[in-house]
Residue frames as a rotation matrix with the C-alpha (Angstrom) as fourth column:
UNK 1
-0.458 0.841 -0.288 1.90
-0.558 -0.020 0.830 29.41
0.692 0.541 0.478 -0.06
UNK 2
-0.277 0.401 0.873 -0.69
-0.887 0.243 -0.393 28.12
-0.370 -0.883 0.289 2.45
UNK 3
-0.998 -0.029 -0.048 -1.66
-0.041 0.963 0.268 24.42
0.038 0.270 -0.962 2.40
UNK 4
-0.147 0.989 -0.015 -5.16
-0.959 -0.139 0.249 23.20
0.244 0.051 0.968 1.72
UNK 5
-0.050 0.226 0.973 -6.93
-0.515 0.829 -0.219 20.01
-0.856 -0.512 0.075 2.68
UNK 6
-0.832 -0.239 0.500 -7.14
0.211 0.698 0.684 17.09
-0.513 0.675 -0.531 0.29
UNK 7
-0.700 0.566 -0.436 -9.43
-0.711 -0.492 0.502 17.73
0.069 0.661 0.747 -2.63
UNK 8
-0.403 0.670 0.623 -12.85
0.003 0.682 -0.731 16.13
-0.915 -0.293 -0.277 -2.57
UNK 9
0.082 0.349 -0.933 -13.20
-0.921 -0.331 -0.205 16.76
-0.381 0.877 0.294 -6.31
UNK 10
0.339 0.044 0.940 -13.74
0.131 0.987 -0.093 13.83
-0.932 0.154 0.329 -8.60
UNK 11
-0.488 -0.531 -0.693 -12.16
-0.736 -0.177 0.654 12.89
-0.470 0.828 -0.304 -11.90
UNK 12
0.677 0.730 0.100 -14.04
-0.516 0.567 -0.642 11.00
-0.525 0.383 0.760 -14.62
UNK 13
-0.555 -0.829 0.068 -12.10
-0.570 0.438 0.696 8.05
-0.607 0.347 -0.715 -16.05
UNK 14
0.474 0.640 -0.605 -13.37
-0.880 0.309 -0.362 6.47
-0.045 0.703 0.709 -19.28
UNK 15
-0.390 -0.529 0.754 -12.87
-0.446 0.825 0.348 2.73
-0.806 -0.200 -0.557 -19.41
UNK 16
0.340 0.427 -0.838 -13.06
-0.940 0.145 -0.308 0.81
-0.010 0.892 0.451 -22.69
UNK 17
-0.338 -0.431 0.837 -12.98
-0.284 0.894 0.346 -2.91
-0.898 -0.121 -0.424 -23.29
UNK 18
-0.986 -0.140 0.091 -13.75
0.036 0.353 0.935 -5.05
-0.163 0.925 -0.343 -26.32
UNK 19
-0.406 0.908 0.108 -17.50
0.914 0.406 0.026 -4.91
-0.020 0.109 -0.994 -25.63
UNK 20
0.582 0.696 0.420 -18.34
0.641 -0.711 0.291 -1.40
0.501 0.100 -0.860 -24.62
UNK 21
-0.531 -0.682 0.503 -17.35
0.240 -0.690 -0.683 1.72
0.812 -0.242 0.531 -22.76
UNK 22
0.605 0.714 -0.352 -18.16
0.629 -0.157 0.762 2.84
0.489 -0.682 -0.544 -19.23
UNK 23
-0.079 -0.645 0.760 -16.89
-0.153 -0.746 -0.648 5.38
0.985 -0.168 -0.039 -16.75
UNK 24
0.260 0.126 -0.957 -16.07
0.935 0.215 0.283 5.79
0.241 -0.968 -0.062 -13.11
UNK 25
0.476 -0.163 0.864 -15.88
-0.215 -0.974 -0.066 9.01
0.853 -0.155 -0.499 -11.15
UNK 26
0.314 -0.480 -0.819 -13.10
0.836 0.549 -0.001 8.78
0.450 -0.684 0.574 -8.59
UNK 27
0.861 -0.116 -0.495 -11.74
0.258 -0.739 0.622 11.07
-0.438 -0.664 -0.606 -5.92
UNK 28
0.802 -0.592 0.078 -9.02
-0.281 -0.489 -0.826 13.27
0.527 0.641 -0.558 -7.32
UNK 29
-0.388 -0.921 -0.035 -6.84
-0.389 0.198 -0.900 12.39
0.836 -0.335 -0.435 -4.34
UNK 30
0.345 0.435 -0.832 -7.05
0.499 0.666 0.554 10.36
0.795 -0.606 0.013 -1.18
UNK 31
0.625 -0.084 0.776 -6.88
-0.583 -0.711 0.392 11.84
0.519 -0.698 -0.494 2.31
UNK 32
-0.517 -0.811 0.274 -4.43
-0.748 0.272 -0.606 10.82
0.417 -0.518 -0.747 4.98
UNK 33
-0.192 0.531 0.825 -7.26
-0.742 0.472 -0.476 8.92
-0.643 -0.703 0.303 6.72
UNK 34
0.794 0.539 -0.280 -8.25
-0.579 0.533 -0.617 7.10
-0.183 0.652 0.736 3.50
UNK 35
0.207 -0.812 -0.545 -4.63
-0.587 0.343 -0.733 6.07
0.782 0.472 -0.406 2.91
UNK 36
-0.621 -0.393 0.678 -4.30
-0.784 0.326 -0.529 4.85
-0.013 -0.860 -0.510 6.51
UNK 37
0.330 0.822 0.463 -7.51
-0.700 0.543 -0.465 2.81
-0.634 -0.170 0.755 6.04
UNK 38
0.811 -0.035 -0.584 -6.02
-0.494 0.492 -0.716 1.20
0.312 0.870 0.382 2.92
UNK 39
-0.236 -0.970 -0.055 -2.66
-0.701 0.210 -0.682 0.52
0.673 -0.122 -0.729 4.54
UNK 40
-0.349 0.175 0.921 -4.46
-0.841 0.375 -0.390 -1.24
-0.413 -0.911 0.016 7.39
UNK 41
0.749 0.630 0.204 -6.04
-0.439 0.703 -0.559 -3.59
-0.496 0.330 0.803 4.84
UNK 42
0.803 -0.430 -0.413 -3.03
-0.321 0.272 -0.907 -4.02
0.502 0.861 0.080 2.56
UNK 43
-0.157 -0.987 -0.031 -0.15
-0.323 0.081 -0.943 -4.10
0.933 -0.139 -0.331 5.09
UNK 44
0.892 0.285 -0.352 0.29
0.200 0.449 0.871 -6.16
0.406 -0.847 0.343 8.23
UNK 45
0.264 -0.826 0.499 2.92
-0.704 -0.518 -0.485 -5.15
0.659 -0.223 -0.719 10.77
UNK 46
0.004 -0.387 -0.922 5.16
0.428 0.834 -0.348 -7.49
0.904 -0.393 0.169 12.78
UNK 47
0.699 0.262 -0.666 5.47
0.707 -0.114 0.698 -7.06
0.107 -0.958 -0.265 16.55
UNK 48
-0.199 -0.859 -0.471 8.64
0.821 -0.409 0.399 -5.06
-0.535 -0.307 0.787 16.04
UNK 49
0.271 0.434 -0.859 6.75
-0.001 -0.892 -0.451 -2.56
-0.962 0.123 -0.242 13.82
UNK 50
-0.770 -0.557 -0.311 8.22
-0.321 -0.082 0.943 -3.66
-0.551 0.826 -0.116 10.50
UNK 51
0.178 0.902 -0.394 5.72
-0.863 -0.049 -0.502 -3.93
-0.473 0.429 0.770 7.70
UNK 52
-0.821 -0.341 0.458 5.08
-0.059 0.848 0.526 -7.27
-0.568 0.405 -0.717 6.03
UNK 53
-0.740 0.543 -0.397 2.87
-0.558 -0.165 0.813 -7.93
0.376 0.823 0.425 3.05
UNK 54
-0.266 0.767 0.584 -0.62
-0.559 0.370 -0.742 -9.13
-0.785 -0.524 0.330 3.76
UNK 55
-0.873 -0.171 0.456 -1.81
0.184 0.751 0.634 -12.04
-0.451 0.638 -0.624 1.73
UNK 56
-0.040 0.964 0.263 -5.33
0.831 0.178 -0.527 -10.78
-0.555 0.198 -0.808 1.07
UNK 57
-0.918 -0.383 -0.103 -4.74
0.238 -0.741 0.628 -8.40
-0.317 0.552 0.771 -1.86
UNK 58
-0.515 0.793 0.325 -8.34
0.604 0.067 0.795 -8.82
0.609 0.605 -0.513 -3.01
UNK 59
0.340 0.650 -0.679 -9.77
0.939 -0.280 0.201 -7.25
-0.059 -0.706 -0.705 0.16
UNK 60
-0.330 -0.541 -0.774 -7.41
0.438 -0.814 0.382 -4.28
-0.836 -0.213 0.506 -0.29
UNK 61
-0.957 -0.009 0.291 -8.52
0.280 -0.301 0.911 -3.84
0.079 0.953 0.291 -3.88
UNK 62
-0.070 0.997 0.034 -12.21
0.815 0.038 0.578 -3.87
0.575 0.068 -0.815 -2.88
UNK 63
0.252 0.117 -0.961 -11.49
0.825 -0.544 0.151 -1.39
-0.505 -0.831 -0.233 -0.09
UNK 64
-0.774 -0.553 -0.310 -9.73
0.271 -0.730 0.628 0.91
-0.573 0.402 0.714 -2.61
UNK 65
-0.739 0.529 0.416 -12.68
0.429 -0.106 0.897 0.76
0.519 0.842 -0.148 -4.96
UNK 66
0.220 0.854 -0.472 -15.14
0.940 -0.056 0.337 1.45
0.262 -0.518 -0.814 -2.12
UNK 67
0.048 -0.276 -0.960 -13.15
0.648 -0.723 0.240 4.49
-0.760 -0.634 0.144 -0.96
UNK 68
-0.742 -0.601 -0.297 -12.27
0.188 -0.611 0.769 5.96
-0.644 0.515 0.566 -4.34
UNK 69
-0.783 0.465 0.413 -15.25
0.487 0.045 0.872 5.42
0.387 0.884 -0.262 -6.61
UNK 70
-0.756 0.520 -0.398 -17.94
0.015 -0.593 -0.805 8.08
-0.655 -0.614 0.440 -6.18
UNK 71
0.277 0.848 -0.452 -19.90
-0.648 -0.182 -0.739 7.53
-0.709 0.497 0.499 -9.38
UNK 72
-0.844 -0.474 0.252 -20.18
-0.102 0.601 0.792 5.10
-0.527 0.643 -0.556 -12.29
UNK 73
-0.141 0.820 -0.554 -22.57
-0.984 -0.180 -0.015 4.12
-0.112 0.543 0.832 -15.08
UNK 74
-0.970 -0.096 -0.225 -22.86
-0.107 0.993 0.040 0.44
0.220 0.063 -0.973 -14.16
UNK 75
-0.323 0.945 0.061 -26.52
-0.933 -0.328 0.145 -0.52
0.157 -0.010 0.988 -14.54
UNK 76
-0.463 0.294 0.836 -28.88
-0.246 0.863 -0.440 -3.34
-0.851 -0.410 -0.328 -13.68
UNK 77
-0.678 0.216 0.703 -31.00
0.643 0.639 0.423 -5.32
-0.357 0.739 -0.572 -16.15
UNK 78
0.384 0.917 0.106 -33.57
0.885 -0.334 -0.324 -2.51
-0.262 0.218 -0.940 -16.28
UNK 79
0.103 -0.466 0.879 -30.99
0.680 -0.612 -0.404 0.16
0.726 0.639 0.254 -17.05
UNK 80
0.941 0.220 0.256 -30.98
-0.038 -0.684 0.728 1.77
0.335 -0.695 -0.636 -13.58
UNK 81
0.016 -0.987 0.162 -27.57
-0.398 -0.155 -0.904 2.90
0.917 -0.050 -0.396 -12.28
UNK 82
0.511 0.091 -0.854 -26.47
0.550 0.729 0.407 0.67
0.660 -0.679 0.322 -9.45
UNK 83
0.895 -0.260 0.362 -25.23
-0.438 -0.662 0.608 2.11
0.082 -0.703 -0.707 -6.16
UNK 84
0.021 -0.952 -0.305 -21.53
-0.402 0.271 -0.875 1.67
0.915 0.141 -0.377 -5.40
UNK 85
0.645 0.177 0.743 -21.57
-0.756 0.285 0.589 -1.02
-0.108 -0.942 0.318 -2.72
UNK 86
-0.410 -0.803 0.432 -19.32
-0.745 0.568 0.350 -3.89
-0.526 -0.178 -0.831 -1.78
UNK 87
0.034 0.509 0.860 -21.92
0.154 0.847 -0.508 -6.33
-0.987 0.150 -0.049 -3.17
UNK 88
0.936 0.344 -0.077 -22.06
-0.006 -0.203 -0.979 -4.56
-0.353 0.917 -0.188 -6.54
UNK 89
0.231 -0.933 -0.276 -18.26
-0.968 -0.250 0.036 -4.28
-0.102 0.259 -0.961 -6.68
UNK 90
-0.459 -0.399 0.794 -18.05
-0.429 0.882 0.195 -8.00
-0.778 -0.251 -0.576 -5.97
UNK 91
0.320 0.709 0.628 -20.61
0.288 0.559 -0.778 -8.66
-0.902 0.430 -0.025 -8.71
UNK 92
0.414 -0.247 -0.876 -18.58
-0.780 -0.593 -0.201 -6.86
-0.470 0.766 -0.438 -11.43
UNK 93
0.969 -0.228 -0.097 -17.17
0.111 0.749 -0.654 -8.91
0.222 0.623 0.750 -14.25
UNK 94
0.489 -0.855 -0.176 -13.55
0.658 0.229 0.717 -9.81
-0.572 -0.466 0.675 -13.58
UNK 95
-0.172 -0.566 0.806 -12.40
0.958 -0.287 0.003 -7.89
0.230 0.773 0.592 -16.68
UNK 96
0.467 0.430 0.772 -14.22
0.274 -0.901 0.336 -4.75
0.841 0.055 -0.539 -15.52
UNK 97
0.975 -0.125 -0.184 -12.77
0.163 -0.164 0.973 -4.94
-0.152 -0.978 -0.140 -12.04
UNK 98
0.153 -0.976 0.156 -9.30
0.889 0.205 0.410 -5.25
-0.432 0.076 0.899 -13.54
UNK 99
-0.052 -0.106 0.993 -9.86
0.731 -0.681 -0.034 -2.17
0.680 0.725 0.113 -15.75
UNK 100
0.834 0.445 0.327 -11.07
0.079 -0.682 0.727 -0.23
0.547 -0.581 -0.604 -12.72
UNK 101
0.795 -0.557 -0.241 -8.08
0.388 0.161 0.907 -1.27
-0.467 -0.815 0.344 -10.59
UNK 102
-0.102 -0.839 0.535 -5.61
0.994 -0.063 0.090 -0.37
-0.041 0.541 0.840 -13.35
UNK 103
0.179 0.260 0.949 -7.23
0.428 -0.889 0.163 3.07
0.886 0.377 -0.270 -13.68
UNK 104
0.980 0.186 0.067 -7.16
0.010 -0.390 0.921 3.66
0.197 -0.902 -0.384 -9.91
UNK 105
0.481 -0.869 -0.120 -3.56
0.746 0.333 0.578 2.56
-0.462 -0.367 0.807 -9.69
UNK 106
-0.233 -0.539 0.809 -2.60
0.897 -0.441 -0.036 4.99
0.377 0.717 0.586 -12.43
UNK 107
0.516 0.528 0.675 -4.67
0.243 -0.845 0.476 7.85
0.822 -0.081 -0.564 -10.95
UNK 108
0.996 -0.062 0.061 -3.11
-0.075 -0.255 0.964 7.57
-0.044 -0.965 -0.259 -7.48
UNK 109
0.274 -0.950 0.151 0.40
0.876 0.311 0.369 6.62
-0.397 0.031 0.917 -8.68
UNK 110
-0.060 -0.257 0.964 0.43
0.728 -0.672 -0.134 9.79
0.683 0.694 0.228 -10.85
UNK 111
0.767 0.420 0.485 -0.84
-0.018 -0.741 0.671 11.82
0.642 -0.523 -0.561 -7.91
UNK 112
0.841 -0.495 -0.220 1.84
0.369 0.227 0.901 10.46
-0.396 -0.839 0.373 -5.57
UNK 113
0.011 -0.878 0.478 4.57
0.999 0.034 0.040 11.21
-0.052 0.477 0.877 -8.16
UNK 114
0.143 0.103 0.984 3.39
0.441 -0.897 0.030 14.81
0.886 0.430 -0.174 -8.62
UNK 115
0.958 0.225 0.176 3.31
-0.066 -0.424 0.903 15.38
0.278 -0.877 -0.392 -4.85
UNK 116
0.536 -0.835 -0.119 6.89
0.721 0.381 0.579 14.06
-0.438 -0.396 0.807 -4.52
UNK 117
-0.167 -0.608 0.776 8.07
0.918 -0.383 -0.103 16.60
0.360 0.695 0.622 -7.12
UNK 118
0.534 0.479 0.697 6.28
0.263 -0.877 0.401 19.54
0.803 -0.031 -0.595 -5.43
């Protein structure tokens, strides 16, 4: 069977907390380039080429959200949907950012597992 490029389709993920419900539309899968970009933020390499953990996990999480989220229903005070920018990601409530990161982790963990089985 011939191979195809990474899907640019999105998946809607409903997120619910104790106050309300919102959604994010995320890329169904990440491309090789997107994963390289994330690894460059998350992983630092020693001079001998061995990977070592980078201490700035927060920057990696923001980079993941910037790459993966393509839509959401996060609004301003007037009810207008906000663009997905680093500033707006940084302005999320901590609880909302944690919900988003958990959802992204599950989305791409599940994707990686299904690719390993194929």
